[in-house]
N, C-alpha and C positions, 0 to 999 in steps of 0.2 A: 782892291777887293770890294765887291758890292756888298753893302750892309744887309745882313740877314733880318728880315722883318718878321716879327712875331706880334701876337696879340697885346703883349706888353708894350711894344713899340707904339702901337696905335693908341693904347690907352694913355700912355704918358704924353703923347703929343696933343692929345684932346683933353687931358686933365681928368680923366675918368678912371674907371676900374676895368681890369681884364675881364671880369665876370659881365659887366655891362657890354663890352665889345663882343664877347661870345654870344650873349642873348641877341644883340642887335643883328649879328651875321647870321644867326639862326632863324631869324624872324619871330622870336620869342617876345612875349608881352613883357611889360615893365621898363621899357625904354621909350622916352618921348620921341615923337616923330622927327623933331629937328636934330636932336642928337644922333638918332638912328640914321639919318640921311648923311650926317657929317661922317659917321663911322663907315658906312659903306662906300662913300666917295673917296675917303682916305685909303681904305683897303684896296679899292680899284686903282687908285693912283699908284700904289706900291705894287700892284700886281698880286696881292695877297689872296684875293678871292679867286682869281683864275688859277693860281698855283695850287690851291687846296681844294678846288672843285666843290665850291659852296653849292648846295641844292642839287647835286648830282644824284641819280638813282643809286649808284654804288655807295655803300657806306664803309667807314673805316672805324674799326673798334679796337681799342687798347685793352688787352687782358692783363690785369695787374695781379700777380701771384706772390704770396709770401715765400720765403726762402726754403721752406720745408716742402712745398708742393712738388718741385722737380724731382725730388728724390723718392717721392711716394709712388709705388707700383701697384696699389691696391684700389684705393677710393677714387682719386683724382683722375686718372686716365679715362674712366668711363664717363665721368662728368664733362671732361673737356671733348671727348669724342662727341657727345651730344650737342656741345657748342658748335663744333666744326660741321656736324651734319646740317644744322640749321643755316650756318653761314653759307655752305656750299650751294643751297638752293635759294637764297635771298640776296645775292650780290653783296656780300659782307666780306671784307678782308680783316684779318686778325693779326694784330701786332702785341707781342708779349714783353712785359717789363717784370723783372724779379725784384722784390723789396726784401731787404735784410731787416726783420723785425727787431733785432737787438741793436744793430748800429743805426742810431736815429740820426741820419743826415737827409739832405734834400736832394741828392743827385738823381734819385728815382723820379723827381718831378720834371726833369729836363726833357725827356722824350715827349711828355705830355704838353709841355710849354711851347716846345720849338717845332713840334711836327703836329699838324692838325689832326684831330681825331673827332669823330662824331659822337662817340660815346665810350664809356668805360665799364668794363666788367671787373669787379674785385673778387678774387677767388680766396676763400679761407679767412682766418683771424688775421686782423691788424690791430695794433694799438690805436686807441682813440685819436691820439695826436697825429699819427700818419693818415688815418682815414679822413680826419678833418681837413688836412692839407689838400688831399685829393678832391674832396667835395668843393673846397674853395676855389678850385680851377674853374668852376662854373660850368663844367661839361656834364651832361646827364650821366648818371652812374647807377648801376645795380650791383648789390653785394650778394655773394653766393656763399652759403654755409657759414654765416656769421651775422651777428646782429649787435648794433650798438644803440643805446638810448642817446648818445651824444650827437649822432649824426642822422639827420633826416633825408632818407633817400629810399629807393625800392630795395627790398630784401627777399631773397629766395632761400627757404630753408627746409630741413626736414622737420616734421611734427615729432621732435625727439621727446618732449615731455609726454605726449599721448602715446608714443611707441613704447616708452618704459612702463606706462600704465598697463598697456595691453600685455606686455611680457610679464609683469608681476601677476596679472590676472591668470594668465596661462599656467604659471608655476603654482599658484594657489589651487587652481583647478585640479592639478595633479597631486594635491595633498600636502604640498610643502608649506611649512610654517616658519622654519628658520631659514631665511633667504639672505644670502650675502650680496655685496656689490664690490666689484673690482674695477677701479678707475686706473688711469695711468699717469706717468710723470708729466704729461702735457696737459693735464686736466685744468691747471689754473689759468691757462691762456686759451682754452677751447670752449667756446659758448655752447656747442652741441653737447659736449660731455657733461657740462654743468646742468643742462636741462634734463639730460637722462637721469642724472643722480637725483635731482629734485622730483622727478616723476616716480622713481623708485620710493623715495621717502614718503611721498604723499600717498601712493597706493597701499603701502604697508600700514600706514595709519588708517586708511579707509577700511582695511580688513581687520583692524584691531591687533596688528602684529608689530612686534618691537624691531626697531632699527638698532641692533646690537653693534656698539662701536668696535667689538672684537671681529665682528664679521664684515666690516667695511675697510677694504684695503685701498688707499688712495693713489699709491706711487708705483704701480707695477711697470715693468719694462716691456717693450715689444720683443726683445730679443735675448733676455737673460732669464734664467730660471732661479737664480739665488734668492731674489725677493720672495718668490712663492714658497721655496723651502724654508725660508726664515719664518714666514708667516704660519707655516704648518707647525713648526716648533713652538710657536707662541700659543697656537690653538690647543696644542697637546698639553702644554702648562696650564691652560685656562680650563681644559676638561670638557669642552663642548665645541661643536662645529655646525655650520650650515648643512642642510641637506641639498641645497641648491644655490648656485651663484648666477647672478646676471652680470655680465662683463660690459664694459662701456663700448667696446667694439670688437669685431671678429678677431682682429690681430692679438689683442689682449686675451681673448677667450681661447684662441688656439694655442698660444704660449702656455696658458694655464692648463689647458687639456694636456699638453706634453708633460708639464710638470708632475700632474697628476699620475699619468701612465708610468712615468719614470720612477714613481714611488710605489707602484704596483696596484694602484686603484683601478677599478673598472668603471667605465662611464657608459650608461647611466646607473649601473647597479649600486655603486658606492656613492657617487655624487652626480647631480645633474648640473649641466652647464648651458647657459644661453648666451649668444654674441648679439651683436647689433651692426647692421650694415648690409649683410649678404654680399661681401665684396668678392670680386673675381680673383682667382689666385689662391685662396685658401681652400685646402682639401675639404670636401663635402662631408663633413662629420659634424658640424654644429647646427643646432636649432638656433634660429636667428631672426631678427626683424629686418626685413628688406626694405632698403632705401631705393626709390627709382632714380638712380643715379643719372642715367642718360637723359630722362626726362627733365631732371633738375637742370642740366646744361641747356637743353633746348628751351625750356621755360625761361630761363634767365635772359638769353639772347632775345628771345621773342619780346619779353618785357621791356628790354631796352630799347628795341625798335618801336614799340608803342609809345614809350616815353618821349622818344624823338618826335613822333608825329603829334602827341598830345601833351606837351610840356606843363601845362597848368593843371593836369588831373592831380588828385590827392595821391600821395605816396601810399604804396601798399607793402605789407609784410605777409608774404605768400608762404604757407607751409604745406608741404606735400606728405600725405599720410604713408605710414609704413605698413607692411603685410608680414604676418607671421609665416615663417618657413620652417616646417617641423622636419628634422633630419634625424630625430631619434636620440639626440644627446640629453634630453629630459625624460626622466622615468617617473613612475609612480613612487611617491614618498614611502619609505618603509613603514609598515604599520598601518596603512590606509587600505 
């Protein structure tokens, strides 16, 4: 059987690194002329460059997704649709790899090591260790809807912090002074949720309002109402409640809306609710902050193509701003 040749094969034979081989074959800087010529010659000897179409107009991109994304039917399908819209008009083929965030093995690296790709799109949250391993492959990479201080690359995100600030301002304009925040059980591993919570806290302080810990619920579920009912019992014992809540996303907000209506409350007469994302598939009852999801996907792939053309440009962290969508679930605070 003919030996399968990879960038590792070339690197080991020449006593260099796979990253150096990758840069040389892409024509990137940082590789001496003598070593570059040796790498190219050895690749041609093995037929590696011809097999993998170096320098061809057609580009191959591997889309790396965490294991949660395939089951999501709200947020990610629109982002991915934007990616494929861009790829269809720019001669880009997309290959997908799914990574288990809990099971920390290296099997997910094999398709990236053994099958040549021009660039990598990482979708969603990944632990720093996994993100670092992908970065160390030496292949240009753009991360979507996540950010890590530990890994230098290009990032495409929502302006989550700013969006939460705009949401709190809207609630304050409606006269609300006791504003709660509902996060969910995935908050600890989701960078966007963390930034929305920080924006909420910062803007309350700006308006001279208290972030009452009784009004901050960190572990709501997407599909169970028990948590909300438990929290309402705690509020009854506490003796006070918010007049409005900002929810970390629309699925959390809609589940909370359901819990309130099952308890006989009227929205927005009794309580006001805001979501975040403006995701497809949620009934149009929520005032929310809209994320340009399709634009996020197109922007990510466009940025990756620019990175391939200009590998030495400084890395960028791009944030897309949100837009308020008022659907009537926020009312004027009682007494205003």
